[in-house]
N, CA, C and O atoms as a GROMACS GRO file, in nm:
protein
  596
    1MET      N    1  -1.274  -0.939   2.145
    1MET     CA    2  -1.211  -0.894   2.031
    1MET      C    3  -1.186  -1.007   1.930
    1MET      O    4  -1.145  -1.115   1.971
    2SER      N    5  -1.209  -0.987   1.798
    2SER     CA    6  -1.188  -1.093   1.705
    2SER      C    7  -1.047  -1.109   1.678
    2SER      O    8  -0.966  -1.017   1.694
    3GLN      N    9  -1.014  -1.235   1.632
    3GLN     CA   10  -0.877  -1.264   1.595
    3GLN      C   11  -0.835  -1.200   1.467
    3GLN      O   12  -0.915  -1.181   1.375
    4ILE      N   13  -0.709  -1.167   1.464
    4ILE     CA   14  -0.652  -1.116   1.324
    4ILE      C   15  -0.594  -1.235   1.251
    4ILE      O   16  -0.495  -1.295   1.290
    5ARG      N   17  -0.662  -1.267   1.141
    5ARG     CA   18  -0.618  -1.382   1.058
    5ARG      C   19  -0.571  -1.335   0.920
    5ARG      O   20  -0.503  -1.410   0.849
    6LYS      N   21  -0.607  -1.215   0.882
    6LYS     CA   22  -0.566  -1.161   0.753
    6LYS      C   23  -0.515  -1.024   0.773
    6LYS      O   24  -0.587  -0.937   0.821
    7VAL      N   25  -0.387  -1.001   0.736
    7VAL     CA   26  -0.317  -0.872   0.749
    7VAL      C   27  -0.295  -0.823   0.608
    7VAL      O   28  -0.238  -0.895   0.525
    8LEU      N   29  -0.340  -0.702   0.579
    8LEU     CA   30  -0.312  -0.637   0.449
    8LEU      C   31  -0.208  -0.536   0.472
    8LEU      O   32  -0.229  -0.446   0.553
    9ILE      N   33  -0.092  -0.543   0.404
    9ILE     CA   34   0.016  -0.453   0.413
    9ILE      C   35   0.021  -0.367   0.288
    9ILE      O   36   0.040  -0.422   0.178
   10ALA      N   37   0.006  -0.241   0.298
   10ALA     CA   38   0.006  -0.152   0.181
   10ALA      C   39   0.151  -0.101   0.159
   10ALA      O   40   0.222  -0.067   0.253
   11THR      N   41   0.189  -0.096   0.035
   11THR     CA   42   0.326  -0.046   0.007
   11THR      C   43   0.327   0.042  -0.121
   11THR      O   44   0.258   0.018  -0.220
   12ASP      N   45   0.409   0.145  -0.109
   12ASP     CA   46   0.443   0.224  -0.225
   12ASP      C   47   0.587   0.215  -0.259
   12ASP      O   48   0.640   0.294  -0.338
   13PHE      N   49   0.656   0.112  -0.195
   13PHE     CA   50   0.793   0.076  -0.213
   13PHE      C   51   0.888   0.181  -0.158
   13PHE      O   52   1.007   0.176  -0.189
   14SER      N   53   0.840   0.276  -0.078
   14SER     CA   54   0.929   0.380  -0.020
   14SER      C   55   0.989   0.324   0.106
   14SER      O   56   0.954   0.213   0.146
   15GLU      N   57   1.081   0.397   0.172
   15GLU     CA   58   1.149   0.355   0.293
   15GLU      C   59   1.049   0.344   0.402
   15GLU      O   60   1.056   0.255   0.487
   16HIS      N   61   0.951   0.438   0.400
   16HIS     CA   62   0.842   0.436   0.502
   16HIS      C   63   0.753   0.306   0.488
   16HIS      O   64   0.712   0.248   0.589
   17ALA      N   65   0.725   0.263   0.366
   17ALA     CA   66   0.649   0.157   0.340
   17ALA      C   67   0.729   0.026   0.377
   17ALA      O   68   0.672  -0.072   0.425
   18GLU      N   69   0.861   0.029   0.354
   18GLU     CA   70   0.940  -0.091   0.390
   18GLU      C   71   0.936  -0.121   0.539
   18GLU      O   72   0.930  -0.236   0.584
   19ARG      N   73   0.939  -0.009   0.615
   19ARG     CA   74   0.930  -0.027   0.765
   19ARG      C   75   0.791  -0.086   0.800
   19ARG      O   76   0.782  -0.171   0.889
   20ALA      N   77   0.683  -0.041   0.732
   20ALA     CA   78   0.555  -0.100   0.754
   20ALA      C   79   0.548  -0.251   0.707
   20ALA      O   80   0.476  -0.330   0.768
   21VAL      N   81   0.616  -0.287   0.608
   21VAL     CA   82   0.618  -0.427   0.562
   21VAL      C   83   0.686  -0.516   0.674
   21VAL      O   84   0.640  -0.625   0.707
   22GLU      N   85   0.801  -0.460   0.729
   22GLU     CA   86   0.873  -0.528   0.832
   22GLU      C   87   0.779  -0.546   0.953
   22GLU      O   88   0.771  -0.657   1.006
   23THR      N   89   0.713  -0.450   0.996
   23THR     CA   90   0.626  -0.446   1.111
   23THR      C   91   0.504  -0.544   1.082
   23THR      O   92   0.470  -0.626   1.167
   24GLY      N   93   0.444  -0.534   0.966
   24GLY     CA   94   0.333  -0.621   0.930
   24GLY      C   95   0.372  -0.767   0.934
   24GLY      O   96   0.295  -0.850   0.981
   25VAL      N   97   0.494  -0.800   0.885
   25VAL     CA   98   0.542  -0.931   0.878
   25VAL      C   99   0.563  -0.993   1.015
   25VAL      O  100   0.526  -1.107   1.044
   26GLU      N  101   0.627  -0.907   1.100
   26GLU     CA  102   0.649  -0.954   1.241
   26GLU      C  103   0.512  -0.978   1.313
   26GLU      O  104   0.497  -1.076   1.385
   27LEU      N  105   0.419  -0.892   1.293
   27LEU     CA  106   0.290  -0.907   1.358
   27LEU      C  107   0.219  -1.031   1.300
   27LEU      O  108   0.164  -1.114   1.374
   28ALA      N  109   0.222  -1.041   1.167
   28ALA     CA  110   0.156  -1.171   1.117
   28ALA      C  111   0.218  -1.296   1.163
   28ALA      O  112   0.148  -1.395   1.186
   29LYS      N  113   0.348  -1.298   1.179
   29LYS     CA  114   0.419  -1.415   1.233
   29LYS      C  115   0.368  -1.448   1.376
   29LYS      O  116   0.339  -1.563   1.410
   30GLN      N  117   0.359  -1.347   1.454
   30GLN     CA  118   0.311  -1.362   1.591
   30GLN      C  119   0.170  -1.416   1.602
   30GLN      O  120   0.137  -1.492   1.693
   31LEU      N  121   0.084  -1.372   1.503
   31LEU     CA  122  -0.056  -1.400   1.505
   31LEU      C  123  -0.088  -1.528   1.419
   31LEU      O  124  -0.198  -1.582   1.428
   32GLY      N  125   0.005  -1.572   1.340
   32GLY     CA  126  -0.023  -1.682   1.251
   32GLY      C  127  -0.120  -1.640   1.138
   32GLY      O  128  -0.203  -1.719   1.092
   33ALA      N  129  -0.106  -1.516   1.097
   33ALA     CA  130  -0.196  -1.463   1.001
   33ALA      C  131  -0.143  -1.472   0.861
   33ALA      O  132  -0.022  -1.476   0.840
   34VAL      N  133  -0.235  -1.474   0.761
   34VAL     CA  134  -0.209  -1.469   0.627
   34VAL      C  135  -0.182  -1.323   0.591
   34VAL      O  136  -0.245  -1.232   0.645
   35VAL      N  137  -0.087  -1.301   0.499
   35VAL     CA  138  -0.055  -1.161   0.457
   35VAL      C  139  -0.095  -1.136   0.317
   35VAL      O  140  -0.065  -1.215   0.227
   36HIS      N  141  -0.160  -1.030   0.297
   36HIS     CA  142  -0.191  -0.978   0.162
   36HIS      C  143  -0.116  -0.844   0.147
   36HIS      O  144  -0.120  -0.759   0.237
   37VAL      N  145  -0.050  -0.827   0.038
   37VAL     CA  146   0.027  -0.706   0.023
   37VAL      C  147  -0.023  -0.636  -0.109
   37VAL      O  148  -0.036  -0.699  -0.214
   38VAL      N  149  -0.049  -0.506  -0.097
   38VAL     CA  150  -0.118  -0.430  -0.204
   38VAL      C  151  -0.026  -0.311  -0.240
   38VAL      O  152   0.040  -0.250  -0.155
   39HIS      N  153  -0.026  -0.283  -0.371
   39HIS     CA  154   0.029  -0.159  -0.421
   39HIS      C  155  -0.069  -0.093  -0.514
   39HIS      O  156  -0.113  -0.153  -0.612
   40ALA      N  157  -0.102   0.024  -0.486
   40ALA     CA  158  -0.199   0.099  -0.567
   40ALA      C  159  -0.123   0.178  -0.673
   40ALA      O  160  -0.064   0.281  -0.642
   41PHE      N  161  -0.124   0.132  -0.798
   41PHE     CA  162  -0.056   0.198  -0.905
   41PHE      C  163  -0.155   0.292  -0.973
   41PHE      O  164  -0.260   0.250  -1.023
   42HIS      N  165  -0.122   0.415  -0.972
   42HIS     CA  166  -0.214   0.516  -1.028
   42HIS      C  167  -0.140   0.632  -1.094
   42HIS      O  168  -0.074   0.712  -1.029
   43LEU      N  169  -0.154   0.636  -1.226
   43LEU     CA  170  -0.102   0.745  -1.303
   43LEU      C  171  -0.214   0.816  -1.365
   43LEU      O  172  -0.267   0.762  -1.462
   44PRO      N  173  -0.257   0.930  -1.322
   44PRO     CA  174  -0.367   1.005  -1.380
   44PRO      C  175  -0.319   1.044  -1.522
   44PRO      O  176  -0.206   1.088  -1.541
   45VAL      N  177  -0.412   1.024  -1.624
   45VAL     CA  178  -0.373   1.052  -1.759
   45VAL      C  179  -0.461   1.169  -1.806
   45VAL      O  180  -0.569   1.153  -1.863
   46PRO      N  181  -0.402   1.292  -1.776
   46PRO     CA  182  -0.478   1.410  -1.817
   46PRO      C  183  -0.460   1.433  -1.967
   46PRO      O  184  -0.352   1.410  -2.021
   47LEU      N  185  -0.559   1.477  -2.029
   47LEU     CA  186  -0.552   1.528  -2.164
   47LEU      C  187  -0.545   1.680  -2.157
   47LEU      O  188  -0.629   1.745  -2.095
   48ILE      N  189  -0.447   1.731  -2.218
   48ILE     CA  190  -0.416   1.876  -2.206
   48ILE      C  191  -0.457   1.947  -2.337
   48ILE      O  192  -0.391   1.933  -2.440
   49ALA      N  193  -0.564   2.020  -2.328
   49ALA     CA  194  -0.617   2.094  -2.446
   49ALA      C  195  -0.519   2.206  -2.481
   49ALA      O  196  -0.450   2.254  -2.391
   50PRO      N  197  -0.508   2.249  -2.606
   50PRO     CA  198  -0.584   2.197  -2.719
   50PRO      C  199  -0.516   2.076  -2.782
   50PRO      O  200  -0.571   2.022  -2.878
   51TYR      N  201  -0.405   2.032  -2.734
   51TYR     CA  202  -0.327   1.927  -2.802
   51TYR      C  203  -0.368   1.776  -2.764
   51TYR      O  204  -0.340   1.680  -2.835
   52GLU      N  205  -0.431   1.768  -2.655
   52GLU     CA  206  -0.480   1.638  -2.599
   52GLU      C  207  -0.369   1.539  -2.585
   52GLU      O  208  -0.377   1.424  -2.628
   53VAL      N  209  -0.258   1.593  -2.519
   53VAL     CA  210  -0.134   1.517  -2.496
   53VAL      C  211  -0.162   1.417  -2.375
   53VAL      O  212  -0.207   1.457  -2.267
   54ALA      N  213  -0.133   1.296  -2.400
   54ALA     CA  214  -0.148   1.197  -2.291
   54ALA      C  215  -0.018   1.125  -2.273
   54ALA      O  216   0.073   1.136  -2.354
   55ILE      N  217  -0.011   1.049  -2.162
   55ILE     CA  218   0.111   0.970  -2.133
   55ILE      C  219   0.108   0.853  -2.234
   55ILE      O  220   0.007   0.783  -2.246
   56PRO      N  221   0.225   0.832  -2.308
   56PRO     CA  222   0.216   0.726  -2.407
   56PRO      C  223   0.199   0.585  -2.346
   56PRO      O  224   0.248   0.556  -2.237
   57ASP      N  225   0.133   0.503  -2.418
   57ASP     CA  226   0.102   0.364  -2.366
   57ASP      C  227   0.232   0.282  -2.334
   57ASP      O  228   0.232   0.207  -2.235
   58PRO      N  229   0.338   0.293  -2.410
   58PRO     CA  230   0.466   0.222  -2.366
   58PRO      C  231   0.513   0.264  -2.234
   58PRO      O  232   0.560   0.179  -2.158
   59TYR      N  233   0.506   0.397  -2.194
   59TYR     CA  234   0.543   0.441  -2.070
   59TYR      C  235   0.454   0.382  -1.958
   59TYR      O  236   0.506   0.340  -1.854
   60LEU      N  237   0.322   0.378  -1.977
   60LEU     CA  238   0.230   0.329  -1.881
   60LEU      C  239   0.259   0.172  -1.860
   60LEU      O  240   0.256   0.120  -1.748
   61ASP      N  241   0.286   0.103  -1.973
   61ASP     CA  242   0.312  -0.039  -1.969
   61ASP      C  243   0.441  -0.066  -1.886
   61ASP      O  244   0.446  -0.156  -1.802
   62GLU      N  245   0.542   0.015  -1.913
   62GLU     CA  246   0.668   0.009  -1.840
   62GLU      C  247   0.656   0.030  -1.691
   62GLU      O  248   0.712  -0.046  -1.611
   63ALA      N  249   0.585   0.129  -1.655
   63ALA     CA  250   0.552   0.165  -1.515
   63ALA      C  251   0.471   0.053  -1.454
   63ALA      O  252   0.498   0.018  -1.339
   64ARG      N  253   0.378  -0.003  -1.519
   64ARG     CA  254   0.297  -0.106  -1.467
   64ARG      C  255   0.378  -0.233  -1.445
   64ARG      O  256   0.365  -0.299  -1.342
   65GLN      N  257   0.464  -0.268  -1.544
   65GLN     CA  258   0.554  -0.387  -1.526
   65GLN      C  259   0.655  -0.368  -1.404
   65GLN      O  260   0.682  -0.460  -1.327
   66SER      N  261   0.705  -0.246  -1.395
   66SER     CA  262   0.796  -0.218  -1.278
   66SER      C  263   0.726  -0.236  -1.150
   66SER      O  264   0.783  -0.294  -1.057
   67ALA      N  265   0.603  -0.189  -1.139
   67ALA     CA  266   0.530  -0.201  -1.016
   67ALA      C  267   0.501  -0.352  -0.988
   67ALA      O  268   0.510  -0.398  -0.875
   68ARG      N  269   0.466  -0.427  -1.095
   68ARG     CA  270   0.448  -0.571  -1.073
   68ARG      C  271   0.575  -0.637  -1.017
   68ARG      O  272   0.569  -0.714  -0.922
   69GLU      N  273   0.687  -0.606  -1.075
   69GLU     CA  274   0.811  -0.664  -1.038
   69GLU      C  275   0.848  -0.631  -0.897
   69GLU      O  276   0.897  -0.718  -0.825
   70ARG      N  277   0.826  -0.504  -0.852
   70ARG     CA  278   0.860  -0.470  -0.710
   70ARG      C  279   0.760  -0.529  -0.616
   70ARG      O  280   0.795  -0.559  -0.502
   71LEU      N  281   0.634  -0.546  -0.658
   71LEU     CA  282   0.543  -0.608  -0.572
   71LEU      C  283   0.574  -0.763  -0.555
   71LEU      O  284   0.561  -0.822  -0.448
   72GLN      N  285   0.615  -0.820  -0.668
   72GLN     CA  286   0.654  -0.965  -0.662
   72GLN      C  287   0.775  -0.981  -0.570
   72GLN      O  288   0.780  -1.080  -0.496
   73ALA      N  289   0.874  -0.890  -0.570
   73ALA     CA  290   0.978  -0.894  -0.486
   73ALA      C  291   0.947  -0.884  -0.334
   73ALA      O  292   1.005  -0.952  -0.249
   74THR      N  293   0.854  -0.800  -0.309
   74THR     CA  294   0.799  -0.781  -0.177
   74THR      C  295   0.733  -0.907  -0.131
   74THR      O  296   0.758  -0.954  -0.020
   75GLU      N  297   0.651  -0.964  -0.215
   75GLU     CA  298   0.586  -1.089  -0.191
   75GLU      C  299   0.672  -1.200  -0.158
   75GLU      O  300   0.646  -1.275  -0.064
   76GLU      N  301   0.785  -1.214  -0.240
   76GLU     CA  302   0.885  -1.313  -0.210
   76GLU      C  303   0.961  -1.297  -0.081
   76GLU      O  304   0.999  -1.395  -0.017
   77LYS      N  305   0.982  -1.178  -0.045
   77LYS     CA  306   1.043  -1.149   0.081
   77LYS      C  307   0.952  -1.190   0.200
   77LYS      O  308   1.002  -1.238   0.302
   78ILE      N  309   0.827  -1.172   0.188
   78ILE     CA  310   0.732  -1.212   0.290
   78ILE      C  311   0.724  -1.361   0.300
   78ILE      O  312   0.722  -1.419   0.409
   79ARG      N  313   0.720  -1.423   0.182
   79ARG     CA  314   0.716  -1.577   0.183
   79ARG      C  315   0.850  -1.629   0.245
   79ARG      O  316   0.848  -1.732   0.313
   80ALA      N  317   0.965  -1.562   0.223
   80ALA     CA  318   1.088  -1.612   0.282
   80ALA      C  319   1.082  -1.606   0.436
   80ALA      O  320   1.154  -1.678   0.506
   81ALA      N  321   0.991  -1.515   0.485
   81ALA     CA  322   0.980  -1.509   0.625
   81ALA      C  323   0.887  -1.620   0.681
   81ALA      O  324   0.857  -1.623   0.800
   82GLY      N  325   0.841  -1.712   0.589
   82GLY     CA  326   0.760  -1.826   0.634
   82GLY      C  327   0.613  -1.797   0.629
   82GLY      O  328   0.536  -1.875   0.686
   83LEU      N  329   0.571  -1.696   0.569
   83LEU     CA  330   0.423  -1.659   0.573
   83LEU      C  331   0.354  -1.688   0.439
   83LEU      O  332   0.413  -1.675   0.332
   84GLU      N  333   0.234  -1.726   0.448
   84GLU     CA  334   0.145  -1.736   0.328
   84GLU      C  335   0.123  -1.591   0.289
   84GLU      O  336   0.098  -1.504   0.373
   85THR      N  337   0.134  -1.565   0.154
   85THR     CA  338   0.110  -1.429   0.112
   85THR      C  339   0.051  -1.426  -0.027
   85THR      O  340   0.071  -1.516  -0.108
   86HIS      N  341  -0.024  -1.318  -0.054
   86HIS     CA  342  -0.084  -1.293  -0.177
   86HIS      C  343  -0.064  -1.142  -0.215
   86HIS      O  344  -0.068  -1.055  -0.128
   87SER      N  345  -0.043  -1.114  -0.338
   87SER     CA  346  -0.020  -0.976  -0.371
   87SER      C  347  -0.136  -0.921  -0.461
   87SER      O  348  -0.206  -0.998  -0.528
   88HIS      N  349  -0.152  -0.794  -0.460
   88HIS     CA  350  -0.265  -0.730  -0.536
   88HIS      C  351  -0.210  -0.600  -0.587
   88HIS      O  352  -0.153  -0.521  -0.512
   89LEU      N  353  -0.226  -0.579  -0.717
   89LEU     CA  354  -0.187  -0.459  -0.780
   89LEU      C  355  -0.316  -0.388  -0.830
   89LEU      O  356  -0.390  -0.445  -0.910
   90THR      N  357  -0.341  -0.266  -0.783
   90THR     CA  358  -0.458  -0.193  -0.824
   90THR      C  359  -0.418  -0.074  -0.904
   90THR      O  360  -0.307  -0.024  -0.889
   91GLU      N  361  -0.507  -0.025  -0.992
   91GLU     CA  362  -0.475   0.089  -1.072
   91GLU      C  363  -0.577   0.204  -1.042
   91GLU      O  364  -0.644   0.257  -1.130
   92VAL      N  365  -0.583   0.236  -0.913
   92VAL     CA  366  -0.670   0.342  -0.867
   92VAL      C  367  -0.591   0.420  -0.763
   92VAL      O  368  -0.484   0.376  -0.721
   93PRO      N  369  -0.640   0.535  -0.721
   93PRO     CA  370  -0.576   0.613  -0.615
   93PRO      C  371  -0.553   0.526  -0.493
   93PRO      O  372  -0.631   0.436  -0.462
   94ALA      N  373  -0.443   0.555  -0.427
   94ALA     CA  374  -0.386   0.459  -0.316
   94ALA      C  375  -0.495   0.427  -0.215
   94ALA      O  376  -0.525   0.310  -0.196
   95ALA      N  377  -0.554   0.524  -0.148
   95ALA     CA  378  -0.650   0.498  -0.038
   95ALA      C  379  -0.767   0.414  -0.088
   95ALA      O  380  -0.811   0.322  -0.019
   96SER      N  381  -0.818   0.443  -0.203
   96SER     CA  382  -0.931   0.364  -0.261
   96SER      C  383  -0.894   0.223  -0.288
   96SER      O  384  -0.972   0.132  -0.262
   97GLY      N  385  -0.772   0.202  -0.342
   97GLY     CA  386  -0.716   0.072  -0.370
   97GLY      C  387  -0.704  -0.020  -0.244
   97GLY      O  388  -0.746  -0.136  -0.238
   98ILE      N  389  -0.640   0.052  -0.144
   98ILE     CA  390  -0.620  -0.017  -0.015
   98ILE      C  391  -0.752  -0.057   0.042
   98ILE      O  392  -0.769  -0.173   0.082
   99VAL      N  393  -0.840   0.026   0.048
   99VAL     CA  394  -0.977   0.002   0.107
   99VAL      C  395  -1.045  -0.111   0.030
   99VAL      O  396  -1.099  -0.204   0.088
  100GLN      N  397  -1.040  -0.100  -0.103
  100GLN     CA  398  -1.112  -0.203  -0.190
  100GLN      C  399  -1.052  -0.340  -0.173
  100GLN      O  400  -1.127  -0.438  -0.168
  101VAL      N  401  -0.918  -0.352  -0.164
  101VAL     CA  402  -0.860  -0.479  -0.140
  101VAL      C  403  -0.888  -0.537   0.000
  101VAL      O  404  -0.909  -0.657   0.019
  102ALA      N  405  -0.889  -0.444   0.097
  102ALA     CA  406  -0.921  -0.484   0.237
  102ALA      C  407  -1.059  -0.544   0.243
  102ALA      O  408  -1.079  -0.644   0.311
  103GLU      N  409  -1.157  -0.483   0.170
  103GLU     CA  410  -1.291  -0.538   0.169
  103GLU      C  411  -1.296  -0.670   0.089
  103GLU      O  412  -1.365  -0.764   0.130
  104ASP      N  413  -1.225  -0.677  -0.024
  104ASP     CA  414  -1.228  -0.793  -0.110
  104ASP      C  415  -1.177  -0.917  -0.043
  104ASP      O  416  -1.233  -1.026  -0.060
  105VAL      N  417  -1.065  -0.901   0.036
  105VAL     CA  418  -1.002  -1.014   0.105
  105VAL      C  419  -1.048  -1.037   0.240
  105VAL      O  420  -1.011  -1.137   0.301
  106GLY      N  421  -1.132  -0.947   0.296
  106GLY     CA  422  -1.177  -0.962   0.433
  106GLY      C  423  -1.062  -0.936   0.532
  106GLY      O  424  -1.049  -1.010   0.630
  107ALA      N  425  -0.981  -0.837   0.510
  107ALA     CA  426  -0.871  -0.809   0.601
  107ALA      C  427  -0.926  -0.773   0.737
  107ALA      O  428  -1.029  -0.707   0.751
  108ASP      N  429  -0.851  -0.822   0.840
  108ASP     CA  430  -0.876  -0.789   0.976
  108ASP      C  431  -0.793  -0.674   1.023
  108ASP      O  432  -0.824  -0.613   1.126
  109LEU      N  433  -0.688  -0.641   0.952
  109LEU     CA  434  -0.593  -0.529   0.988
  109LEU      C  435  -0.524  -0.478   0.866
  109LEU      O  436  -0.475  -0.558   0.787
  110VAL      N  437  -0.516  -0.349   0.845
  110VAL     CA  438  -0.430  -0.296   0.735
  110VAL      C  439  -0.309  -0.238   0.808
  110VAL      O  440  -0.326  -0.171   0.910
  111VAL      N  441  -0.188  -0.261   0.760
  111VAL     CA  442  -0.063  -0.203   0.807
  111VAL      C  443  -0.006  -0.121   0.696
  111VAL      O  444   0.015  -0.169   0.585
  112MET      N  445   0.022   0.008   0.730
  112MET     CA  446   0.079   0.094   0.623
  112MET      C  447   0.174   0.198   0.686
  112MET      O  448   0.160   0.232   0.803
  113GLY      N  449   0.266   0.245   0.609
  113GLY     CA  450   0.361   0.342   0.652
  113GLY      C  451   0.293   0.488   0.645
  113GLY      O  452   0.196   0.510   0.573
  114THR      N  453   0.351   0.580   0.724
  114THR     CA  454   0.307   0.711   0.712
  114THR      C  455   0.429   0.805   0.721
  114THR      O  456   0.524   0.777   0.794
  115ARG      N  457   0.425   0.917   0.643
  115ARG     CA  458   0.536   1.010   0.646
  115ARG      C  459   0.514   1.118   0.761
  115ARG      O  460   0.607   1.182   0.808
  116GLY      N  461   0.392   1.130   0.798
  116GLY     CA  462   0.365   1.232   0.911
  116GLY      C  463   0.379   1.373   0.859
  116GLY      O  464   0.426   1.460   0.934
  117ASN      N  465   0.340   1.402   0.734
  117ASN     CA  466   0.351   1.537   0.686
  117ASN      C  467   0.244   1.625   0.756
  117ASN      O  468   0.131   1.583   0.780
  118THR      N  469   0.286   1.744   0.787
  118THR     CA  470   0.206   1.843   0.842
  118THR      C  471   0.201   1.969   0.763
  118THR      O  472   0.274   1.979   0.664
  119GLY      N  473   0.122   2.065   0.798
  119GLY     CA  474   0.125   2.195   0.740
  119GLY      C  475   0.097   2.192   0.586
  119GLY      O  476   0.006   2.125   0.537
  120ILE      N  477   0.177   2.267   0.517
  120ILE     CA  478   0.147   2.286   0.369
  120ILE      C  479   0.166   2.156   0.297
  120ILE      O  480   0.088   2.127   0.206
  121LYS      N  481   0.266   2.072   0.330
  121LYS     CA  482   0.284   1.945   0.269
  121LYS      C  483   0.159   1.859   0.284
  121LYS      O  484   0.115   1.796   0.188
  122HIS      N  485   0.103   1.856   0.403
  122HIS     CA  486  -0.026   1.779   0.422
  122HIS      C  487  -0.133   1.838   0.329
  122HIS      O  488  -0.204   1.765   0.260
  123VAL      N  489  -0.143   1.964   0.330
  123VAL     CA  490  -0.257   2.021   0.249
  123VAL      C  491  -0.234   1.994   0.108
  123VAL      O  492  -0.330   1.956   0.041
  124LEU      N  493  -0.116   2.009   0.055
  124LEU     CA  494  -0.089   1.986  -0.091
  124LEU      C  495  -0.085   1.837  -0.135
  124LEU      O  496  -0.131   1.798  -0.242
  125LEU      N  497  -0.024   1.754  -0.036
  125LEU     CA  498  -0.011   1.617  -0.086
  125LEU      C  499  -0.122   1.521  -0.025
  125LEU      O  500  -0.140   1.409  -0.072
  126GLY      N  501  -0.193   1.570   0.080
  126GLY     CA  502  -0.304   1.490   0.133
  126GLY      C  503  -0.237   1.381   0.213
  126GLY      O  504  -0.115   1.378   0.228
  127SER      N  505  -0.316   1.294   0.262
  127SER     CA  506  -0.267   1.189   0.338
  127SER      C  507  -0.339   1.057   0.302
  127SER      O  508  -0.458   1.041   0.329
  128VAL      N  509  -0.268   0.965   0.241
  128VAL     CA  510  -0.322   0.838   0.210
  128VAL      C  511  -0.368   0.763   0.336
  128VAL      O  512  -0.476   0.704   0.342
  129ALA      N  513  -0.277   0.771   0.436
  129ALA     CA  514  -0.304   0.712   0.566
  129ALA      C  515  -0.437   0.760   0.630
  129ALA      O  516  -0.521   0.681   0.674
  130GLU      N  517  -0.450   0.890   0.630
  130GLU     CA  518  -0.567   0.949   0.691
  130GLU      C  519  -0.697   0.907   0.617
  130GLU      O  520  -0.798   0.874   0.679
  131ARG      N  521  -0.691   0.912   0.479
  131ARG     CA  522  -0.814   0.864   0.407
  131ARG      C  523  -0.842   0.711   0.432
  131ARG      O  524  -0.956   0.668   0.446
  132THR      N  525  -0.730   0.635   0.436
  132THR     CA  526  -0.750   0.495   0.464
  132THR      C  527  -0.812   0.470   0.598
  132THR      O  528  -0.899   0.384   0.614
  133LEU      N  529  -0.764   0.547   0.694
  133LEU     CA  530  -0.814   0.526   0.834
  133LEU      C  531  -0.966   0.559   0.838
  133LEU      O  532  -1.042   0.495   0.911
  134ARG      N  533  -1.006   0.656   0.762
  134ARG     CA  534  -1.148   0.689   0.756
  134ARG      C  535  -1.240   0.593   0.681
  134ARG      O  536  -1.358   0.581   0.713
  135LEU      N  537  -1.185   0.527   0.582
  135LEU     CA  538  -1.266   0.451   0.495
  135LEU      C  539  -1.248   0.298   0.509
  135LEU      O  540  -1.331   0.224   0.455
  136ALA      N  541  -1.150   0.248   0.576
  136ALA     CA  542  -1.119   0.109   0.585
  136ALA      C  543  -1.226   0.032   0.664
  136ALA      O  544  -1.281   0.083   0.761
  137PRO      N  545  -1.254  -0.092   0.620
  137PRO     CA  546  -1.356  -0.169   0.693
  137PRO      C  547  -1.304  -0.239   0.816
  137PRO      O  548  -1.378  -0.310   0.884
  138CYS      N  549  -1.171  -0.218   0.846
  138CYS     CA  550  -1.117  -0.279   0.960
  138CYS      C  551  -1.011  -0.183   1.024
  138CYS      O  552  -0.988  -0.074   0.971
  139SER      N  553  -0.948  -0.222   1.133
  139SER     CA  554  -0.846  -0.142   1.198
  139SER      C  555  -0.730  -0.115   1.108
  139SER      O  556  -0.698  -0.196   1.021
  140VAL      N  557  -0.666  -0.002   1.129
  140VAL     CA  558  -0.546   0.034   1.052
  140VAL      C  559  -0.434   0.068   1.146
  140VAL      O  560  -0.446   0.150   1.237
  141LEU      N  561  -0.328   0.002   1.119
  141LEU     CA  562  -0.197   0.036   1.199
  141LEU      C  563  -0.107   0.116   1.113
  141LEU      O  564  -0.062   0.067   1.009
  142THR      N  565  -0.075   0.247   1.154
  142THR     CA  566   0.019   0.322   1.079
  142THR      C  567   0.154   0.311   1.143
  142THR      O  568   0.163   0.316   1.265
  143VAL      N  569   0.260   0.297   1.064
  143VAL     CA  570   0.388   0.279   1.109
  143VAL      C  571   0.480   0.398   1.070
  143VAL      O  572   0.504   0.424   0.952
  144LYS      N  573   0.527   0.466   1.169
  144LYS     CA  574   0.610   0.584   1.141
  144LYS      C  575   0.753   0.550   1.157
  144LYS      O  576   0.792   0.472   1.244
  145MET      N  577   0.837   0.612   1.067
  145MET     CA  578   0.983   0.596   1.072
  145MET      C  579   1.035   0.656   1.207
  145MET      O  580   0.991   0.764   1.246
  146PRO      N  581   1.124   0.588   1.275
  146PRO     CA  582   1.182   0.646   1.399
  146PRO      C  583   1.248   0.784   1.381
  146PRO      O  584   1.306   0.808   1.275
  147GLU      N  585   1.242   0.869   1.472
  147GLU     CA  586   1.298   0.997   1.464
  147GLU      C  587   1.454   0.980   1.445
  147GLU      O  588   1.516   0.894   1.508
  148GLU      N  589   1.512   1.062   1.357
  148GLU     CA  590   1.656   1.056   1.338
  148GLU      C  591   1.720   1.121   1.463
  148GLU      O  592   1.672   1.220   1.519
  149GLU      N  593   1.826   1.060   1.498
  149GLU     CA  594   1.900   1.116   1.622
  149GLU      C  595   2.003   1.213   1.582
  149GLU      O  596   2.072   1.268   1.668
   0.00000   0.00000   0.00000
């Protein structure tokens, strides 16, 4: 088995993703791995006929800046844990962004949270974790929130 030297942690800044960040950081510490953290920022910009209404640029810029700031805060938290870290902000759908960054950095492991949706929620929302598992160039560790007692 090859050694894990680069861990890619995917985050959408949710509670589930925060748990994955914690798990990925602990794992990277134990392995002496470098951490890459990625957030896939994607706002589809539909044009609605006949008015061709789109999301205004200032709103997109604000959302992009907010994502950068939250990603930087996550990166700082990981550095505070004593790990070398690099952040990546992509503007594509989540699974595609995670897979692309994993390929670009040569990740040995992707760590990401999962909500564990089933039934109609899974059908309607899809599963970023499932798509990432199928497409990633390396192993993927999904981290589920503990069951509430």
